[in-house]
C-alpha positions as CSV (number, residue, x, y, z in Angstrom):
1,M,3.0,-21.1,-27.3
2,T,5.0,-18.2,-26.0
3,H,3.1,-15.1,-24.9
4,P,4.8,-11.6,-25.2
5,L,5.5,-10.2,-21.8
6,P,3.6,-7.1,-20.7
7,T,5.8,-4.1,-20.9
8,S,5.1,-3.1,-17.3
9,T,6.6,-6.0,-15.3
10,L,9.5,-6.0,-12.8
11,W,11.3,-8.7,-10.9
12,L,11.0,-8.0,-7.2
13,T,11.7,-9.6,-3.8
14,L,8.9,-9.0,-1.3
15,Q,8.7,-10.1,2.4
16,D,8.7,-13.8,1.6
17,G,12.3,-13.5,0.2
18,V,11.4,-15.0,-3.2
19,R,12.3,-13.1,-6.4
20,R,9.2,-13.0,-8.7
21,Q,8.0,-11.1,-11.7
22,Y,5.2,-8.7,-10.9
23,L,2.7,-6.8,-13.0
24,L,3.1,-3.0,-12.4
25,D,0.3,-1.3,-14.3
26,P,-3.1,-1.9,-12.7
27,A,-4.6,-1.4,-16.2
28,V,-3.0,-4.6,-17.3
29,E,-4.9,-7.7,-16.2
30,A,-3.1,-10.9,-15.2
31,D,-3.1,-13.5,-17.9
32,P,-4.2,-16.9,-16.8
33,A,-1.9,-18.4,-19.3
34,R,1.1,-16.7,-17.5
35,P,0.7,-17.8,-13.8
36,E,4.4,-16.9,-13.2
37,L,3.4,-13.2,-13.5
38,R,2.3,-12.1,-10.0
39,C,-0.3,-9.4,-9.3
40,D,0.1,-7.6,-6.0
41,T,-2.0,-4.5,-5.3
42,R,0.8,-3.0,-3.1
43,V,3.3,-3.2,-6.0
44,Q,0.7,-1.7,-8.4
45,A,-0.1,1.1,-6.0
46,A,3.7,1.8,-5.5
47,Y,4.1,1.9,-9.3
48,V,1.3,4.5,-9.7
49,L,2.4,6.6,-6.7
50,A,6.1,6.5,-7.8
51,R,4.9,7.8,-11.2
52,Q,3.3,10.7,-9.3
53,G,6.6,11.5,-7.6
54,H,6.5,9.6,-4.3
55,R,9.9,8.5,-3.0
56,P,10.9,4.9,-2.4
57,T,11.2,5.4,1.4
58,W,7.6,6.8,1.5
59,L,6.4,3.9,-0.6
60,A,8.0,1.3,1.6
61,R,6.7,2.8,4.8
62,H,3.1,3.4,3.6
63,L,2.6,0.3,1.5
64,N,4.5,-2.2,3.7
65,L,7.0,-3.0,1.0
66,P,10.7,-3.9,1.5
67,E,12.9,-0.8,1.0
68,S,14.8,-2.6,-1.8
69,A,11.5,-3.4,-3.7
70,A,10.4,0.2,-3.4
71,R,13.8,1.4,-4.7
72,E,13.6,-0.9,-7.7
73,I,10.1,0.4,-8.5
74,G,11.3,4.0,-8.2
75,D,14.4,3.2,-10.4
76,H,12.1,1.6,-13.0
77,V,9.8,4.6,-13.0
78,A,12.5,7.3,-12.9
79,P,13.4,7.3,-16.7
80,Q,9.7,7.3,-17.6
81,T,8.6,10.2,-15.3
82,P,9.6,13.8,-16.0
83,R,11.1,15.5,-13.0
84,A,8.8,17.8,-11.2
85,A,10.2,21.3,-10.6
86,S,11.2,22.0,-7.1
87,V,8.7,24.3,-5.4
88,E,9.7,26.6,-2.6
89,I,7.2,27.1,0.1
90,P,7.5,29.7,2.9
91,G,8.2,27.7,6.1
92,P,8.1,28.7,9.7
93,R,10.0,31.9,10.6
94,G,10.5,32.7,6.9
95,W,12.6,29.6,6.1
96,T,12.2,28.2,2.7
97,V,11.2,24.6,2.3
98,G,11.8,22.7,-1.0
99,T,9.6,19.9,-2.1
């Protein structure tokens, strides 16, 4: 019997160098009938944080993910996430800092 794939999965290569399919959405529980779908809390956290606007370099550094995996998560999320407007904040000496 074939099971439909959850919509929030992504093929990633983490530190072990093996490309696997990971569940992204923490609201979706791993299906025991689909052991090939991996569940990694760092990947799920990166997915949530990327949807909130965090950049791949930040995700890689703070979640100990390979830069390439963080970029793939960011690329996957980008079409789903509306772009936040750039906010200008007064910086030191009157410089303007964009976020």
